[in-house]
N, C-alpha and C positions, 0 to 999 in steps of 0.2 A: 588733314591729309586730303589730297585730291582724289575724287571719286570718278574721274573721267575714264571711260573705257573706249579704246580705239575701235574704229569701224571693223577692223580685221578681227579683233577679239570678239566683238558682238556677233559677227557673222558666224564665227566658229561655235560660239555658245548656242546660238539660235538653231543650229542644226539638230540639237537634241543629243548629239554625240560628242560635241566639243572637239578639243584638239586631237584626240585619237582618231576621230572620223576624218579629220582633215589630213592627218598623216597617212591613213589607209588609202584615201582617195588619191593623194599625190603619188603614192607608190604604185597605184593601180594593181592591187593584189589579185583582182579577178582575172587579170590578163595572164594566161598560162605561159605566154612567151616573155613576160616581164622578168628581168633578172632579179627582181625583189620578191617575186611570188613565192618561190621555194624558201628563200631566206627568212621570210616573216610568217610562214605558214605554221610554225611551231614556236609561239612566243614564250618568253620567260614568264613565270608566274609572279604576280605582285602580292605576296602573302606575308611579307615581313611586317611585324607589328612594331610599335614605337619602342617597347621594352627590348625587342630584339636589336633594333638599331642602336639603342643606348649601350647595351652590353657588348655588341660587336665593336663599337667605338672604343670601349675600354679594353676589350680583348686585343684590339689592334695595337694598343699601347703596351699592355702587359704580356709580352711574349717570353718564350724561354731564353731569348737573348738577354733579357733583364736578369734572369736567374743565373745564367752561365757567362754570357759575354761581358757582363759588368765586372767580372773578376779579371778578365784580360785587360779591360780598360784601367782598372785600379793598378794592375801590375805595370802598365806602360806609363801612366801619368801620375800616379799617387793620388791621395784623397783630395788635395786642393786642385790638382789638374783636372780630375773628372768632374768636379763641381763646376769648374769654369766651362768646359766643353759641353757638358750636358745642359747647363743653364742657357748658354748661348744658342745651341741648336734648338732647345725648347722654345725660345723666343721666335726663332725662324718658323718652326712648325705652327705656332699659334697664328701667325699672319698668313701662312700658306693655307691653313684651314679656314680662315676668314674669307680668303679669296674663293676657295673651292665651294664653301658653303653658300655664298651668294648666288653662284651660277647653278649649283646642283639643286638648290631648293626651288628655283624657278623652272629649270629644265632637268627633271630627274630621269636620266637615261642610263642604262647599264654601261654604255660606252664611256660615259663620264667625260673626263678631261681629254681622253683620246679622241672622242667625237667632237668635243668643243674645239680642239686644235684644228680639225678639218673645216669646221664651219666658220670659225672666227679668224683663223690665220692662214693656213695653207695645208692642203691635203698631204703634201710631202712631210710636213711636220708631224701630222697625225700618224703617218706610216712609221717614221723613225721612233716617235714616242711610244706607239703601241708595242713595237717589238722590244724597245728598251724596258718598258714597264713589265711586259711579260717575262723578259729575262730576269728582271729584278725579283719577281715573285718565284720563279723557278729556282733561282739561286737561294732565296730565303727558304724555300722548301727543302732544298738540299742541305742548308744549314740546320734545319730542324731534324732531318734524318741523322746528320752527323752528331748533333747535340744529344739526341736521345740515345744514340749508340754509345756515347761517352758516359752520360750520366747514369744510365741503367746498369752499367758495369760497376757502379759503386757497390751494388749488392752482390753481383756474381760476375767474375771475369771468365767463367767457364764457357758461356755461349759466345761465339765469335761476333765481332762487330758487324760483319756483313749480314749475319742472320737476323739481328735486331732491325737493321735497315729494311730487310726484305719483309719481315713480319709487319712492321708499321706501314710499309708501302701498301699492302693489301688492306690494312685497317682504314687508312685514309681514303682509299678508293671506295670501300664499302659505305663509309659514312657519307661521302660526297654524293653518292648515287641515290641517296634517300630522298632528295628533293630540298627545295629552299626552306620550307617550313621546318623540316627536321633539322636542317643546318642551323636555323635561327634558334630553335629550342636547345639544341646541344651546346651551341656557343653561349647562350644565355647562362646555363648552369655551370659550364666550365669556367666562364669568365667570373662568375660570382665566387666560385671556389678560389680563384687566383686573387681576387680583391680581398677576401677575408684572410687568406694566408699572409698577404703582405701587411695588412693592418695588424695582425697578431705578431708578425715578426718585428714590426716597429715597437710594439709594447715590450716584447721580450728584449729587444736590443737596448732599450732604455734601462731595463733592470740589469742587463749584463754590464753595460758601461758604468753604471753606478755601483757595481760590486755586489748587488743583491743576489745575483745569480753568477756562478762561476768562481774561480779561485782568487780573483783580484779585481780591484777597481781600475778601470781602464781610462775613462775620461777621454782626453785628447792626447793621450800618451804617444800614439803612433804618428801624430802630426809633427811631433818633435823628433822621434826616433823610430823609423829611419828618416822621417821628414814628410812635408806636405806635397813635395813634387819629386817624381821619380827621375825625370829627365828634362827638367825645365820646360821651355817652350816646345821642344821637340816632342815630349810626351803628350802635351796638350794637342799638338797638331795631329799626332797619330790617333788620338781618341776621338777627333771630330768625325771621322768616317765610321767609327764604331757606334757613336751616338746617332749618326744619321741612319744607320742600318737598324738600330734598336727602336728608333722612333718610326721607322717605316711601317705603315699599316694605319696610321691616323687618317690618311687620305682615303682609306677604304670606304668611308661613309659616302663618298661620291659614287662609288660603284653600287653600294647597297640601295641608294636612293631609287635606282631604276626598278627595284623589286620590292619597294616599300609600299604599303597600303596607303599611307598618308605622309608623303615626304615633306609637305609644307609644315607639318608639326614636328615630325621626328628628327629631321636633319638639323634644323636650327637648335633644337634642344641639345643634340649631341655636340654640335660645334661650340656652343656657348660654354660647355663644361671642359673643353680641351685644356684651357690654361690651368685650371685647378687640378685636373688629373695629372698633367705633366708635373706640376709643382709637388703634388703629394706622392705619386707613385715613382717617378723617375728621380727627381732631385732628392726626394726623401730617401729613396733606396740607396743612391750612391753616397749620400751623407752618412748613413748609418754603417754601411759596409766599410767606409773609409775610417770610421771610428774604431770598429771592432777588429779589423784585420790590417796588419802592416803590408805595404805594397810589395815587399820582398818576400812574402810568405811563400815557402816552397811548394805549397799545394795549389797555388793559383795557376790557372791555365796560361801557358806561355809557350814560345817556340821550343820544340824538342820534347814536349811532354807526351807521354804515351797514354795517359788517362787524364780525365778532367774532373774537377770537383767544383761545385757551385760555391760562391763566397758566402751564401746563406748557410750552406752545409758546414763550411769551415768555421764560421762564427759560432754556430751552435755546438760543434764538436769541441772547439777550444774551451767553451764554457762548461763542458761536461754533459751536455744534453744530447746523448747519443740517439735516443729515440726520436727527438725532435729533428735531428739531422736526416734520419730516414724518412720522416714525414715530409720534410722540405723536398727531398728527392722525389717523393711521390707527387708532390705538387708540381714539380718541374716536368714530370712525365705528362701530367694533365695539361700543363701549359704547352707542351710540344704537340699534343693531340689537337688542342685548340688552334694553335698556330698553323699546324699542317692543314686543318680544315680551311682556315682563312686563306692560306697560300694557294690551295687548289681552287677555291672559290674565285678569287680575284684573277688568277692566271687564266682560268678557263673562260670567265666572262670577257676578259680582255681579248683573248684569242677568238672568241665567238664574234665579237664586234668586228675584229679584223677580217675574219673569213666572210662575214656577211656584207662587207664593203669592198671586197676584191683585193684586200691587202694580205691575205693568207689563203692557202688552199681551201676550196669550197667545201670539201669533205668535213672540215672542222666546224662548219656551221650547223651540223645536225643536233637536234634537241629531242629528247624522248618525251613521253607523255607526262612525266613528272616535272617537266620544265628544266631538266638537267642537260647542259651541253656536254654529253658524255664523251664525244670524240675529242673535243678540246681538252677535257679533263684528263683523259688517258694520255693524250699527246704531251701535256704539261708534266704529268707524273713520270713519264718515261724519261724526259730530259732531266728531271731531278735526280736521276740515277747517277749523276756525276758525283753524288755523295759517296759512291763506292770507291772513289779515289782515296778516301781516308783509310781504306783497308790496307793498302800497300805503302802508305806514307805515314809520317808522323801526324797524329790526329790534330795536334795543336797547330802545326804549320798549315795544313789544309783548311782548318777552320778559319784561321786568320786571313788566308787568301780569299776564301768565299765571302767573308765579312767585308773585306775591302772592295771587292768587285760589286757587291750589291749595294754598298754604301755610296759609291760614286754614282750608280744608277739612280739612287734615291735623290741625290742633289740635282741631277739632270731633270728628273720628273718634277720635283718641287719648283725648280726654276721655270719650267715650261708652264706650270699652273699659273705662275705669276704673269707670264706673257699673255696667256689666254684670258685671264681676268682683265688685264688692261685693255686688250682688244675688245672684249665684251662691253666694257664701259664706253669705249669709243663708238661701238656700234649703236648702243642705246642713244647716245647723244646725237649721232648722225641721223638716226631715224625718228628723232623727236620724242623719245620715250623717257618719262620721268623716273628717276630712281626712287621716288616716293612710293611707287607701286611695287617695288621689289618686296617679296615676302621676308627676305633677310638681307640686311645690308652689312658689308664688310666694315669692321671697325677701323677708323683712321685711314680710310682710303683717300688719296692714293699713296700716302707716305708709307704705310705699313706694307703695301704690296711692293712698292719699289725697294724698300729696305730688304724684304725677303728675297726678291729677285737678285739684287746686288750681292747679298750674303751667300746665296747659293752658287752664283758664278764664282765668287771668291773661293769658297770652300772646294769647288770642283778642282781648282788648281792648287790651292794651299795644302790640301790634305796629303798630297804625296811629295811635298818638297824635301822630306828627309831622304828620299832616294838620291838626291843630288849631293848630299853631304859626303865628305871624304871618309871612306872610299865610296865611289859611285856604285850603286847597286842596280844592275840592269834588270834583275828579276823584279825588284820592288817597283822600278820605273814602269815596267810593262803592266804589272798588276794594277798600279795606281791610275794609269792613264790610257789603257788600251780601249776603254769604252768610248773615249772622246772621238778618235778618228773613225771608229765603227759607226757611231751615231751620225757623224757628218756624212760618211759614205752612204748610209741608208737614206738620209734626207736628200742629198744632192742627186744620188742615183735614181731615186723614185721620181724626183722632180723632172729630170731630163727624160726618163722613160715614159712617164704619163703626161709630161708637159703641163704640169699643174700650175695654177696661177695664184698669186697673192689675193686673198679675199678683200674686196673693197667694203669699207664700213657701211656704205649706203645699201649694198646688196647682201649684207650679212644676214644669215638665217638665225634670227633670235626668237623664232616662233615654234618650230617643230619640236615636239617633245613635251610641251606644256600640257598639263592636264586640265580638264574642264573646270574643276573646282578651284584651280589657281586663279582663274580669271575673275570669278565672282568674289573670291576671298579678298583679293587685293582691292576691289572696289567697295568692300564691306568692312567688316570688323577686322582691322589689322592686328588688334591685340591678340586674337586667337592664333594668328601666325606666329606670334612671339611666345605662345604658350602661356599657361596660367602661372602667374607669379606666386611662388610659394611663400608662405608666412611661417616664421618660426625657425630657429637655428637647426633643430633636429631634422625638419623637412628639407631644409636647404642642404644640409650635410648629406642626406639620403640622395638628393638629386645629383650632387657632385659625384658621389661614390658609385651609385647604381643607375641613376637616370630617372 
């Protein structure tokens, strides 16, 4: 490995303050008239530990959508259909995370890929992407409110749906205001509960399928009657967007890198386990629920339903495990709290970056002494009140519409991450920087990145093609594609308004945001950046499941 350090890096390290000193100097924070002075006067706290990053990465994968939305996917596509859609989207997610991990490990900033888009591509892309990503997480948050109001009514239908939404609205705000360390600790333990619950469900599912538990041996009975596919290729197409939404959150590692104590170690470890976590938690889950429940089960969430039941709950109830069904519902509530915390965390940090860079109202850039962007947090949570729409409409229909909207936004964001990564590599080459000095290198670049980019572009258009089938559905067409013209309008409008220019690779800023220790670590022992390789099957299994 080359140990050459550039003159620019040496100068930064020699100051005794490293990259952060260079950033502060370039922003001229001591100048009271500087537009950056107020924006950076209250920085975010870098207090997330490696174990927090690991479990947040898992929590981003195991959300309430897996417990609730997977039932809707099974209903639409059948057991074979959801295996195809979830596996294909999982491959896309893997390469997207490889791309993000490479850049986020070297340049760990809370603006993450939204900031990278401004520095590596065009500021107008950053503007459109930031608002699209904020919308994605506000919509996901609204999904969580809708989900918990549906699931908690499993125990009691007496309390109205709007009341549960309101109660958890205040719970999420209270937790989020506690600060980044509290968020990390809460997410660590909530994610651990979710992991253990799914593993236990897998074990119980095997016993149910084999006939050890329940009235009958199931095996692959429901793959034959009513069948492996609910609506042939149409069902598979409809579940791509559901899979995209349920996988949304894996890219959260890029956001948390900006508040991590040691991103060079924590981020690569989280990225490297993505493949196995997807295989175990998502593909494993849809496989087991496809075995235990027929896709035409009347209890599955579908259009016109007034209440919703998790496929986990249905499977245990059919097996006569009533207490287990209540326990799964309790786990779902925990998953919603965890996802609600994450949704508010990501949406508020995204809006904070936007506000501090003139892409959103300046008032949203305020941060309190605990390092919480409280104005952005409240702003995001207020917009999530679109979940109250479900009070006056069919819960199933609203939930499906929200899932679709956030799913399309996910594909747009993932596709942009691919563009950012390609441009980043072009910038490194143009400025004579060796990729050997990267703390983390994306696997199979450039083919993996180009594959993920092409797949996301394809899914953006393919996911809504069923709206064109006879008869044409204007409502489905609008829901499936409305974000595309909105994204283009934001991009083009901002470009003409601010007269932004395409960033030249020779002038690309690939320095700001690096931390002092990154410079010397790349010139020293690169094995530390890769993390200590674990020996033994038990230790490796622990790393995959927990981190």
